[in-house]
N, CA, C and O atoms as a printed pandas DataFrame, in Angstrom:
     atom_number atom_name residue_name chain_id  residue_number  x_coord  y_coord  z_coord
0              1         N          GLU        A               1   17.093   14.821   -1.124
1              2        CA          GLU        A               1   16.250   15.235   -0.368
2              3         C          GLU        A               1   15.510   15.576   -1.458
3              4         O          GLU        A               1   15.549   15.533   -2.688
4              5         N          SER        A               2   14.740   15.971   -0.448
5              6        CA          SER        A               2   12.960   16.419   -0.628
6              7         C          SER        A               2   12.560   17.496   -0.143
7              8         O          SER        A               2   13.034   17.709    0.973
8              9         N          PRO        A               3   11.417   18.794   -0.781
9             10        CA          PRO        A               3   11.211   19.765   -0.168
10            11         C          PRO        A               3   10.623   19.451    1.804
11            12         O          PRO        A               3   10.213   18.467    2.420
12            13         N          ASP        A               4   10.847   20.610    2.086
13            14        CA          ASP        A               4   10.421   20.987    3.137
14            15         C          ASP        A               4    9.083   20.007    3.408
15            16         O          ASP        A               4    7.978   20.199    2.901
16            17         N          PHE        A               5    9.363   19.128    4.142
17            18        CA          PHE        A               5    7.876   18.461    5.024
18            19         C          PHE        A               5    7.340   19.314    5.152
19            20         O          PHE        A               5    6.671   19.277    4.118
20            21         N          SER        A               6    6.885   20.633    5.908
21            22        CA          SER        A               6    6.466   21.737    6.946
22            23         C          SER        A               6    5.290   20.817    7.215
23            24         O          SER        A               6    4.872   20.193    6.239
24            25         N          GLY        A               7    4.892   20.694    7.988
25            26        CA          GLY        A               7    3.600   20.053    8.024
26            27         C          GLY        A               7    3.542   19.345    8.918
27            28         O          GLY        A               7    4.474   19.368    9.721
28            29         N          THR        A               8    2.232   18.286    9.162
29            30        CA          THR        A               8    2.001   17.156   10.726
30            31         C          THR        A               8    2.235   15.691   10.035
31            32         O          THR        A               8    1.096   15.226   10.073
32            33         N          VAL        A               9    2.650   15.199    9.733
33            34        CA          VAL        A               9    2.406   13.518    9.656
34            35         C          VAL        A               9    0.654   13.632   10.104
35            36         O          VAL        A               9   -0.042   14.016   11.044
36            37         N          SER        A              10    0.468   12.802    8.255
37            38        CA          SER        A              10   -1.203   12.881    8.913
38            39         C          SER        A              10   -1.460   11.345    8.651
39            40         O          SER        A              10   -2.413   11.056    9.374
40            41         N          ALA        A              11   -1.064   10.256    7.972
41            42        CA          ALA        A              11   -0.161    8.791    7.911
42            43         C          ALA        A              11    1.339    8.362    7.920
43            44         O          ALA        A              11    2.366    8.825    7.424
44            45         N          LEU        A              12    1.011    7.205    8.748
45            46        CA          LEU        A              12    2.879    6.555    9.010
46            47         C          LEU        A              12    1.860    5.055    8.404
47            48         O          LEU        A              12    0.747    4.677    8.769
48            49         N          VAL        A              13    3.107    4.305    7.040
49            50        CA          VAL        A              13    3.039    3.497    7.525
50            51         C          VAL        A              13    4.582    2.461    6.882
51            52         O          VAL        A              13    5.646    3.002    6.582
52            53         N          ALA        A              14    4.365    1.143    6.804
53            54        CA          ALA        A              14    5.251    0.308    6.322
54            55         C          ALA        A              14    4.898   -0.791    6.190
55            56         O          ALA        A              14    3.859   -1.361    6.524
56            57         N          ASP        A              15    6.333   -1.321    5.370
57            58        CA          ASP        A              15    6.242   -2.552    4.597
58            59         C          ASP        A              15    7.736   -3.308    4.809
59            60         O          ASP        A              15    8.513   -3.109    5.742
60            61         N          GLU        A              16    7.874   -4.035    3.917
61            62        CA          GLU        A              16    9.555   -4.660    4.549
62            63         C          GLU        A              16   10.735   -4.035    3.742
63            64         O          GLU        A              16   11.581   -4.913    3.916
64            65         N          ASP        A              17   11.245   -3.233    3.092
65            66        CA          ASP        A              17   11.464   -2.230    2.831
66            67         C          ASP        A              17   11.176   -0.844    2.557
67            68         O          ASP        A              17   11.927   -0.366    1.707
68            69         N          PHE        A              18   10.428   -0.166    2.961
69            70        CA          PHE        A              18    9.787    1.299    2.725
70            71         C          PHE        A              18    8.985    2.034    4.040
71            72         O          PHE        A              18    8.149    1.464    4.741
72            73         N          ILE        A              19    9.215    2.735    4.119
73            74        CA          ILE        A              19    7.916    3.205    4.808
74            75         C          ILE        A              19    7.375    5.082    4.808
75            76         O          ILE        A              19    7.990    6.136    4.969
76            77         N          TYR        A              20    6.035    4.748    4.557
77            78        CA          TYR        A              20    6.096    5.817    3.582
78            79         C          TYR        A              20    5.089    6.925    4.323
79            80         O          TYR        A              20    4.323    6.357    5.101
80            81         N          ALA        A              21    4.922    8.275    4.268
81            82        CA          ALA        A              21    4.676    9.105    6.043
82            83         C          ALA        A              21    3.603   10.432    3.976
83            84         O          ALA        A              21    3.894   10.884    2.868
84            85         N          GLY        A              22    2.216   10.271    5.160
85            86        CA          GLY        A              22    1.838   11.212    4.274
86            87         C          GLY        A              22    1.500   12.807    4.700
87            88         O          GLY        A              22    1.755   12.936    5.898
88            89         N          ARG        A              23    1.121   13.775    4.244
89            90        CA          ARG        A              23    0.948   14.593    4.678
90            91         C          ARG        A              23   -0.634   14.636    3.480
91            92         O          ARG        A              23   -0.761   14.241    2.321
92            93         N          TRP        A              24   -1.899   15.492    4.719
93            94        CA          TRP        A              24   -3.023   16.015    4.304
94            95         C          TRP        A              24   -2.950   17.927    4.447
95            96         O          TRP        A              24   -2.652   18.514    5.487
96            97         N          TYR        A              25   -3.281   18.553    3.214
97            98        CA          TYR        A              25   -3.517   20.099    4.581
98            99         C          TYR        A              25   -4.163   20.553    4.098
99           100         O          TYR        A              25   -4.385   20.761    2.906
100          101         N          PHE        A              26   -4.531   20.759    4.861
101          102        CA          PHE        A              26   -5.858   21.255    4.900
102          103         C          PHE        A              26   -5.865   23.137    4.704
103          104         O          PHE        A              26   -5.144   23.988    5.225
104          105         N          PRO        A              27   -7.278   23.286    3.497
105          106        CA          PRO        A              27   -8.186   22.893    2.678
106          107         C          PRO        A              27   -8.041   22.165    1.924
107          108         O          PRO        A              27   -8.959   21.623    1.309
108          109         N          THR        A              28   -6.618   21.912    1.733
109          110        CA          THR        A              28   -6.971   21.278    0.090
110          111         C          THR        A              28   -5.684   19.957   -0.139
111          112         O          THR        A              28   -4.458   19.894   -0.222
112          113         N          PRO        A              29   -6.888   19.010   -0.173
113          114        CA          PRO        A              29   -6.201   18.204   -0.514
114          115         C          PRO        A              29   -5.319   17.956   -1.140
115          116         O          PRO        A              29   -4.464   17.185   -0.704
116          117         N          ALA        A              30   -5.187   18.681   -2.735
117          118        CA          ALA        A              30   -4.546   18.404   -3.650
118          119         C          ALA        A              30   -3.234   19.217   -3.063
119          120         O          ALA        A              30   -2.249   19.274   -3.800
120          121         N          SER        A              31   -3.190   19.740   -1.987
121          122        CA          SER        A              31   -1.417   20.057   -1.574
122          123         C          SER        A              31   -0.885   18.666   -0.405
123          124         O          SER        A              31   -0.004   18.417    0.418
124          125         N          SER        A              32   -1.823   18.195   -0.880
125          126        CA          SER        A              32   -1.433   17.145   -0.363
126          127         C          SER        A              32   -0.063   16.025   -0.787
127          128         O          SER        A              32    0.200   16.008   -1.989
128          129         N          SER        A              33    0.829   15.079    0.156
129          130        CA          SER        A              33    2.545   15.330   -1.161
130          131         C          SER        A              33    2.700   13.763    0.406
131          132         O          SER        A              33    2.682   13.908    1.628
132          133         N          VAL        A              34    2.808   12.709   -0.284
133          134        CA          VAL        A              34    3.043   11.916   -0.080
134          135         C          VAL        A              34    4.813   11.162    0.130
135          136         O          VAL        A              34    4.960   10.420   -0.840
136          137         N          TRP        A              35    5.977   11.126    0.938
137          138        CA          TRP        A              35    7.525   10.404    0.826
138          139         C          TRP        A              35    7.078    8.779    0.788
139          140         O          TRP        A              35    6.158    8.184    1.350
140          141         N          LYS        A              36    8.427    8.206   -0.373
141          142        CA          LYS        A              36    8.211    6.472    0.280
142          143         C          LYS        A              36    9.622    7.377    0.551
143          144         O          LYS        A              36    9.652    8.532    0.125
144          145         N          LEU        A              37   10.680    6.867    1.205
145          146        CA          LEU        A              37   11.275    6.780    2.682
146          147         C          LEU        A              37   11.996    5.095    2.274
147          148         O          LEU        A              37   11.291    4.095    2.417
148          149         N          GLN        A              38   13.110    5.013    1.887
149          150        CA          GLN        A              38   13.783    3.456    1.641
150          151         C          GLN        A              38   14.430    3.272    3.578
151          152         O          GLN        A              38   15.344    3.909    4.101
152          153         N          LYS        A              39   13.406    2.023    4.317
153          154        CA          LYS        A              39   13.515    2.103    5.502
154          155         C          LYS        A              39   15.032    1.215    6.043
155          156         O          LYS        A              39   14.891    0.757    7.177
156          157         N          SER        A              40   15.936    1.024    5.624
157          158        CA          SER        A              40   17.487    1.194    5.843
158          159         C          SER        A              40   18.266    2.489    6.017
159          160         O          SER        A              40   19.254    2.505    6.750
160          161         N          ASP        A              41   17.936    3.367    5.493
161          162        CA          ASP        A              41   18.917    5.416    5.862
162          163         C          ASP        A              41   18.023    5.832    5.255
163          164         O          ASP        A              41   18.349    6.295    4.163
164          165         N          LEU        A              42   16.468    5.891    5.618
165          166        CA          LEU        A              42   16.160    6.743    5.506
166          167         C          LEU        A              42   15.566    8.046    4.115
167          168         O          LEU        A              42   14.884    9.070    4.073
168          169         N          ALA        A              43   16.473    7.037    3.018
169          170        CA          ALA        A              43   16.971    8.061    2.677
170          171         C          ALA        A              43   14.953    7.735    1.139
171          172         O          ALA        A              43   14.190    6.842    0.772
172          173         N          VAL        A              44   15.189    9.084    0.954
173          174        CA          VAL        A              44   14.082    9.369    0.021
174          175         C          VAL        A              44   14.318    8.862   -1.413
175          176         O          VAL        A              44   15.222    9.378   -2.070
176          177         N          VAL        A              45   13.078    7.258   -2.276
177          178        CA          VAL        A              45   13.186    7.279   -2.900
178          179         C          VAL        A              45   12.308    7.511   -4.403
179          180         O          VAL        A              45   12.473    7.269   -5.599
180          181         N          GLU        A              46   10.976    8.323   -3.244
181          182        CA          GLU        A              46   10.238    9.319   -3.799
182          183         C          GLU        A              46   10.209   10.160   -3.474
183          184         O          GLU        A              46   10.952   10.607   -2.600
184          185         N          TYR        A              47    9.054   10.925   -4.224
185          186        CA          TYR        A              47    7.909   12.245   -3.402
186          187         C          TYR        A              47    6.504   13.093   -4.355
187          188         O          TYR        A              47    6.233   13.950   -5.197
188          189         N          SER        A              48    6.238   12.586   -3.903
189          190        CA          SER        A              48    4.447   12.172   -4.704
190          191         C          SER        A              48    4.253   14.087   -4.497
191          192         O          SER        A              48    3.199   14.084   -3.862
192          193         N          PRO        A              49    4.486   15.019   -4.593
193          194        CA          PRO        A              49    3.949   16.625   -4.938
194          195         C          PRO        A              49    2.559   16.465   -4.829
195          196         O          PRO        A              49    2.309   15.328   -5.227
196          197         N          GLY        A              50    0.787   17.459   -4.237
197          198        CA          GLY        A              50    0.001   17.087   -4.737
198          199         C          GLY        A              50   -0.461   16.207   -5.267
199          200         O          GLY        A              50   -0.500   15.887   -6.455
200          201         N          TYR        A              51   -0.955   15.635   -4.112
201          202        CA          TYR        A              51   -1.145   14.325   -3.858
202          203         C          TYR        A              51   -2.526   14.104   -5.320
203          204         O          TYR        A              51   -2.694   13.374   -6.297
204          205         N          GLY        A              52   -3.445   15.601   -4.425
205          206        CA          GLY        A              52   -4.644   15.190   -4.800
206          207         C          GLY        A              52   -6.254   14.929   -3.762
207          208         O          GLY        A              52   -7.365   15.040   -4.282
208          209         N          HIS        A              53   -6.176   14.794   -3.191
209          210        CA          HIS        A              53   -6.524   12.931   -2.624
210          211         C          HIS        A              53   -6.698   13.254   -0.822
211          212         O          HIS        A              53   -5.748   13.523   -0.087
212          213         N          TYR        A              54   -8.195   13.140   -0.371
213          214        CA          TYR        A              54   -7.390   12.685    1.339
214          215         C          TYR        A              54   -6.518   11.279    1.389
215          216         O          TYR        A              54   -6.669   10.271    0.698
216          217         N          ILE        A              55   -5.385   11.592    2.623
217          218        CA          ILE        A              55   -4.682   10.767    2.856
218          219         C          ILE        A              55   -4.770   10.227    4.383
219          220         O          ILE        A              55   -4.037    9.312    4.758
């Protein structure tokens, strides 16, 4: 489980195994977050709060 996404998905990218969902929070890019999900069952593999840059 990850914290509530609570925002709009700004970027969605996939490779063979994973889906990456990114959120950019205006006006502070330091609040941006990235979620890495297993493609097979959408389980959260990694969560990166405070990404600190534009997505």
